C-alpha positions in Angstrom: 5.3 34.6 -39.0 4.4 36.1 -42.3 1.7 38.9 -42.2 1.8 39.0 -38.4 2.4 42.6 -37.5 0.6 43.1 -34.3 2.8 43.0 -31.2 0.7 40.6 -29.2 -0.9 37.3 -29.8 -4.5 36.2 -29.0 -4.7 33.2 -26.8 -7.8 31.1 -27.3 -8.3 28.1 -25.2 -11.0 25.5 -26.2 -11.7 23.0 -23.5 -13.1 20.1 -25.3 -13.2 17.8 -22.3 -16.1 18.1 -19.7 -13.7 16.6 -17.2 -9.9 16.5 -17.1 -9.4 13.8 -14.5 -6.5 11.6 -15.0 -6.8 8.3 -16.8 -7.5 5.7 -14.1 -6.4 2.4 -15.6 -5.7 -0.1 -12.9 -2.6 -2.3 -13.6 -2.1 -5.9 -12.6 -1.5 -6.9 -9.0 2.3 -7.4 -8.8 4.1 -9.4 -6.2 7.6 -8.4 -7.4 9.6 -6.0 -5.3 9.6 -3.4 -8.1 8.1 -3.2 -11.6 8.0 -0.7 -14.5 6.3 -0.6 -17.9 7.4 2.1 -20.3 6.5 3.3 -23.8 9.9 4.1 -25.3 8.5 6.3 -28.0 6.9 8.9 -25.7 8.8 8.0 -22.5 5.5 7.6 -20.8 5.2 5.5 -17.7 2.3 3.1 -18.1 2.8 1.2 -14.8 5.2 1.5 -11.9 5.8 -0.1 -8.5 8.7 1.0 -6.4 10.4 2.0 -9.7 13.1 4.1 -7.9 13.8 1.7 -5.1 17.4 0.4 -5.0 17.5 -3.3 -5.5 20.0 -5.9 -6.7 20.0 -6.5 -10.5 21.7 -9.9 -10.6 22.6 -10.9 -14.3 20.5 -8.1 -15.8 23.7 -6.2 -15.1 25.1 -7.9 -18.2 22.9 -5.5 -20.3 25.3 -2.7 -19.5 28.3 -5.1 -19.9 27.1 -6.2 -23.4 26.4 -2.6 -24.5 29.9 -1.5 -23.6 31.5 -4.6 -25.1 29.7 -4.2 -28.4 31.1 -0.7 -28.7 34.7 -2.1 -28.5 36.3 -1.1 -31.8 37.6 -4.6 -32.8 34.9 -7.2 -32.4 37.3 -9.8 -34.0 40.0 -9.2 -31.5 41.0 -12.3 -29.6 40.4 -12.3 -25.9 42.5 -14.6 -23.8 40.6 -15.7 -20.7 42.7 -14.8 -17.6 42.7 -16.6 -14.3 41.1 -13.7 -12.6 38.0 -14.1 -14.8 37.1 -17.5 -13.4 38.6 -17.5 -10.0 36.0 -18.3 -7.3 33.2 -18.6 -9.9 32.9 -22.3 -9.1 31.6 -21.3 -5.7 28.9 -19.0 -6.8 26.6 -18.2 -9.7 26.2 -19.5 -13.2 28.5 -19.5 -16.2 31.8 -21.0 -15.5 32.4 -23.0 -18.8 35.7 -21.3 -20.0 39.1 -22.3 -19.2 42.1 -20.1 -18.3 44.0 -19.4 -21.5 41.2 -20.0 -23.9 41.3 -17.7 -26.8 37.9 -16.4 -28.1 37.0 -13.5 -30.4 35.3 -10.6 -28.6 32.0 -10.9 -30.6 31.8 -14.6 -29.7 32.6 -14.0 -26.1 29.7 -11.4 -25.9 27.3 -13.9 -27.4 28.2 -16.7 -25.0 28.0 -14.2 -22.1 24.6 -12.9 -22.9 22.9 -16.1 -24.0 24.3 -18.4 -21.4 24.6 -15.6 -18.9 28.3 -16.5 -18.5 29.9 -14.8 -15.5 33.3 -16.0 -16.7 32.8 -14.2 -20.0 31.6 -11.1 -18.4 34.8 -10.9 -16.3 37.0 -11.7 -19.2 35.4 -8.9 -21.3 35.7 -6.5 -18.4 39.4 -7.2 -17.9 40.1 -7.0 -21.6 38.1 -3.8 -22.2 38.6 -2.0 -18.9 42.0 -3.2 -17.9 40.5 -4.7 -14.7 37.1 -5.5 -13.3 37.3 -2.4 -11.2 38.3 -0.2 -14.2 35.3 -1.7 -16.2 32.9 -1.1 -13.4 34.0 2.6 -13.5 33.1 2.6 -17.2 29.7 1.1 -16.4 29.0 3.8 -13.7 30.1 6.6 -16.0 27.8 5.4 -18.7 24.9 4.9 -16.3 25.4 8.5 -15.2 25.3 9.8 -18.7 22.1 7.9 -19.3 20.5 9.7 -16.4 20.6 6.9 -13.9 20.4 8.2 -10.4 20.0 5.1 -8.3 22.6 2.8 -9.8 26.1 1.7 -8.8 28.0 -1.2 -10.3 31.0 -3.0 -8.8 31.3 -6.0 -11.3 30.3 -6.8 -14.9 28.2 -10.0 -14.1 25.7 -9.1 -11.3 27.0 -11.5 -8.6 25.9 -10.3 -5.3 27.6 -7.4 -3.7 26.0 -4.9 -1.2 27.4 -2.0 -3.2 26.0 -3.4 -6.5 22.5 -2.1 -7.1 20.1 -0.4 -9.4 16.5 0.6 -9.9 13.8 -0.5 -12.2 13.6 3.0 -13.8 17.5 3.0 -14.3 17.4 -0.5 -15.8 14.9 0.7 -18.3 17.1 3.6 -19.3 20.1 1.2 -19.8 18.1 -1.4 -21.7 16.5 1.3 -24.0 20.0 2.7 -24.8 21.3 -0.8 -25.5 18.5 -1.7 -27.8 19.2 1.3 -30.0 22.2 -0.7 -31.2 21.1 -3.2 -33.8 23.9 -5.6 -32.7 22.5 -5.6 -29.1 18.9 -6.0 -30.3 19.9 -9.1 -32.3 21.8 -10.4 -29.2 18.9 -9.8 -26.9 16.6 -12.0 -29.0 19.1 -14.9 -29.4 17.7 -18.2 -28.0 20.6 -20.4 -28.8 24.4 -20.0 -29.2 27.1 -22.5 -30.3 30.6 -21.6 -29.2 33.0 -22.9 -31.8 36.1 -25.0 -30.7 38.9 -23.0 -29.3 42.6 -23.5 -28.6 41.7 -25.5 -25.5 38.5 -27.1 -26.3 38.1 -29.4 -29.3 34.3 -29.6 -29.4 31.5 -27.2 -29.9 29.6 -26.0 -26.9 25.9 -25.2 -27.2 24.1 -22.8 -24.8 20.4 -21.8 -24.5 19.0 -18.6 -23.3 17.7 -18.3 -19.7 14.8 -16.2 -20.9 11.5 -18.3 -20.8 9.6 -15.6 -22.7 11.5 -16.3 -25.9 12.5 -19.9 -25.6 10.9 -23.2 -24.5 14.3 -25.0 -23.9 14.4 -24.6 -20.2 10.8 -24.2 -19.1 8.8 -25.6 -22.0 6.0 -23.5 -23.3 4.8 -22.3 -19.9 6.2 -18.8 -20.2 6.5 -18.3 -24.0 5.3 -15.0 -25.1 5.1 -14.4 -28.9 5.5 -10.6 -28.6 8.6 -10.7 -26.6 11.9 -9.7 -28.3 14.3 -10.2 -25.4 16.1 -9.0 -23.2 17.8 -10.4 -20.1 17.1 -12.5 -16.9 18.8 -12.5 -13.6 18.8 -14.4 -10.3 20.7 -14.4 -7.1 19.1 -15.3 -3.7 19.3 -11.7 -2.5 18.1 -10.2 -5.8 15.2 -12.7 -6.4 14.1 -13.3 -9.9 14.7 -10.4 -12.3 13.7 -9.9 -15.8 14.1 -6.9 -18.3 12.0 -7.3 -21.3 10.8 -5.7 -24.5 7.8 -6.7 -26.6 6.4 -5.5 -30.0 3.0 -5.7 -31.5 2.5 -3.8 -34.7 3.6 -0.2 -34.2 3.7 -0.6 -30.5 6.8 -1.4 -28.4 6.8 -1.7 -24.6 9.6 -2.3 -22.1 9.1 -4.0 -18.8 11.4 -4.3 -15.8 10.6 -6.7 -13.0 12.9 -7.0 -9.9 13.0 -9.2 -6.9 10.1 -11.4 -8.0 9.5 -14.6 -6.0 9.3 -18.2 -7.1 6.3 -20.3 -6.0 8.0 -23.4 -4.8 4.8 -25.5 -4.7 4.2 -25.1 -8.4 7.8 -24.2 -9.4 6.4 -21.0 -11.0 8.9 -18.2 -11.6 6.9 -15.0 -11.1 9.3 -12.7 -13.0 8.0 -14.4 -16.2 4.4 -14.5 -15.1 4.2 -11.0 -14.1 6.2 -9.6 -17.0 3.7 -11.3 -19.3 0.8 -9.9 -17.3 2.3 -6.4 -17.4 3.0 -6.4 -21.1 -0.4 -7.9 -22.1 -2.1 -5.3 -19.9 -0.2 -2.6 -21.7 -1.1 -3.9 -25.1 -4.8 -4.4 -24.1 -5.2 -0.9 -22.6 -3.0 1.3 -24.7 -3.1 2.1 -28.4 -1.8 4.7 -30.8 -4.5 7.1 -31.9 -4.7 10.2 -34.1 -5.5 12.9 -31.6 -5.1 15.7 -34.1 -5.8 15.4 -37.8 -4.3 17.6 -40.5 -7.5 17.4 -42.5 -9.7 19.0 -39.7 -10.2 22.8 -39.7 -9.3 24.2 -36.3 -10.3 27.9 -36.5 -11.5 30.6 -39.0 -9.1 33.5 -38.8 -10.4 36.9 -40.0 -8.6 38.3 -43.1 -8.6 42.0 -43.8 -8.2 43.6 -47.3 -9.4 40.4 -48.9 -11.0 40.3 -52.3 -13.7 37.5 -52.1 -13.8 36.4 -48.5 -13.1 37.8 -45.0 -11.7 34.7 -43.3 -9.3 31.8 -43.9 -9.7 28.3 -42.3 -6.6 27.1 -40.4 -5.6 23.5 -40.3 -2.7 21.7 -38.5 0.4 21.4 -40.7 0.5 17.7 -39.8 -1.3 15.1 -37.7 -0.4 14.1 -34.1 -0.5 10.4 -33.2 0.1 9.4 -29.6 -0.1 6.4 -27.4 -3.2 6.9 -25.2 -5.1 4.7 -22.7 -8.3 3.0 -23.8 -10.4 5.2 -21.5 -9.2 8.4 -23.1 -10.4 9.7 -26.5 -9.1 12.4 -28.8 -12.1 14.6 -27.8 -10.9 14.6 -24.2 -7.9 16.8 -25.0 -7.7 20.5 -24.3 -6.8 22.5 -27.3 -4.7 25.7 -26.9 -4.8 27.8 -30.1 -2.5 30.7 -30.5 -3.0 33.2 -33.4 -3.3 36.9 -34.0 -6.7 38.5 -34.1 -6.6 38.8 -37.8 -4.3 38.6 -40.8 -4.0 40.9 -43.8 -4.4 39.6 -47.4 -2.8 38.3 -49.4 -2.6 34.9 -47.7 -0.7 32.0 -49.3 -1.9 28.4 -49.1 0.2 26.7 -46.4 1.2 29.9 -44.7 1.9 29.5 -41.0 -0.5 31.7 -39.1 -0.4 30.3 -35.6 -0.1 27.1 -33.3 -2.2 24.5 -31.6 -1.1 22.7 -28.5 -2.9 19.6 -27.2 -2.8 18.9 -23.4 -4.5 16.5 -21.0 -4.4 16.7 -17.3 -1.5 19.1 -17.4 0.6 17.1 -19.8 1.6 18.4 -23.2 1.0 16.1 -26.1 2.5 18.2 -28.8 2.4 21.6 -30.6 1.7 21.9 -34.3 1.8 25.0 -36.6 -1.5 26.1 -38.0 -1.5 26.9 -41.7 -3.9 28.5 -44.1 -6.0 25.8 -45.9 -6.2 27.9 -49.1 -5.0 31.2 -50.6 -6.8 34.5 -50.1 -6.3 37.3 -52.6 -5.9 40.8 -51.9 -8.4 43.5 -53.0 -6.7 46.2 -55.0 -9.3 48.9 -54.1 -9.3 48.0 -50.4 -5.6 48.0 -50.3 -5.4 51.4 -52.0 -7.9 52.8 -49.5 -6.0 51.2 -46.7 -2.7 52.8 -48.0 -4.4 56.2 -48.1 -5.7 55.7 -44.7 -2.3 54.5 -43.5 -0.8 57.7 -45.0 -3.1 60.0 -43.3 -2.7 58.2 -40.1 1.0 57.8 -40.5 3.9 59.8 -38.9 5.0 61.3 -42.3 1.6 62.9 -42.7 1.7 64.3 -39.2 5.1 65.7 -39.8 3.9 67.3 -43.1 0.8 68.6 -41.3 2.9 70.2 -38.5 5.4 71.8 -41.1 2.5 73.2 -43.2 0.7 74.5 -40.1 3.9 76.0 -38.9 4.6 77.7 -42.3 1.0 79.0 -42.4 1.4 80.5 -38.9 4.7 82.0 -39.8 3.2 83.4 -43.0 0.3 84.9 -41.2 2.7 86.4 -38.6 4.9 87.7 -41.4 1.9 89.1 -43.2 0.8 91.0 -40.1 4.2 92.2 -39.4 4.7 93.4 -43.0 1.4 95.1 -43.1 2.2 97.0 -40.0 5.5 98.0 -41.4 3.9 99.4 -44.5 1.4 101.4 -42.5 4.2 102.8 -40.3 6.2 103.8 -43.4 3.2 105.5 -45.0 2.6 107.5 -41.8 6.2 108.6 -41.7 6.2 109.6 -45.3 3.1 111.8 -44.7 4.7 113.5 -41.8 7.8 114.3 -43.8 5.7 115.9 -46.6 3.9 118.2 -44.2 
């Protein structure tokens, strides 16, 4: 940092909170086997229940399938549905609307797969992209590993039950978040209706509606509709229960929710994955908001300035503000401020000059570090600077060397003078003796 010459930094900790106990928001009572609510911007977990327990994902598997399929280079390439894609699907699961030999563009096959949850399309995509279902499953596992998933293993692209096909709520969030970073997937995740155009084997259009009751009333009426929801994918098998991966937006806030192994209340025909997802997301919106926890307009510290002309300090302000999502029972004043600067700075000081840092923490968590800058310029005093330079000279190494050299020369001169005087006295004595 400019004007920082001292070898050590002064660490000043201002504890602004009287108590640093953790935020104690109580989340909804969830009956699902696992649940998770995340803030994707900060990566903060807002709610979790058994988030790392391995469970069956059912058709939420298709999030990964769609993500990989959308990355396929030629979206207009024609995919011919092979027999392997639909074999045995009539005996289990949903989505067996395609015929062997049907020719469908890749991008249309993806839309049908995701909106209608077509297992046949998922298989056809897998075979076309990965060479086989097993080859595509390997691609899925490789991507999951790269995304940091530690409790996931895929064996098929559709989510039909298999003991070796499992994931966790936390891993599904990672997969969904990565998928939603692709605008094409984000558009896909919000689709409520899809019309499959006639193909070489089907002369009529086929219309499909999403299985996601949060974004469409087609299947469940208005019971589960949620205006803030922007997708993403449902899933169901008997072993997996009702599963739902969701995202919702409200202003500048976006939250992700994962609910796995939720029950269905048969007496009322209530699908709890929708009910509890809405509860979780509304709880997050009600209890978390984005607040300015550090303002660039607020002075943080007065730093002493030496050799200054008109003042002996400069006010330090944050270079920029920090805004963070925080719970409603936490205020900006509750954060601990760790300020790191030198004990003083030497003039001149430029406006905006970086002179330290401030870090905000709460309950051991780091909420950001910002440079501290001078709020205004401070001029140097010419007289003080001259006196300082004089003092630096007399205290400096060069002056000490000169002093030693001069002192040595003086001593040598004195020694030489004494020796020369003695020699002159001796010569005079010898001269007198010779004359006698």
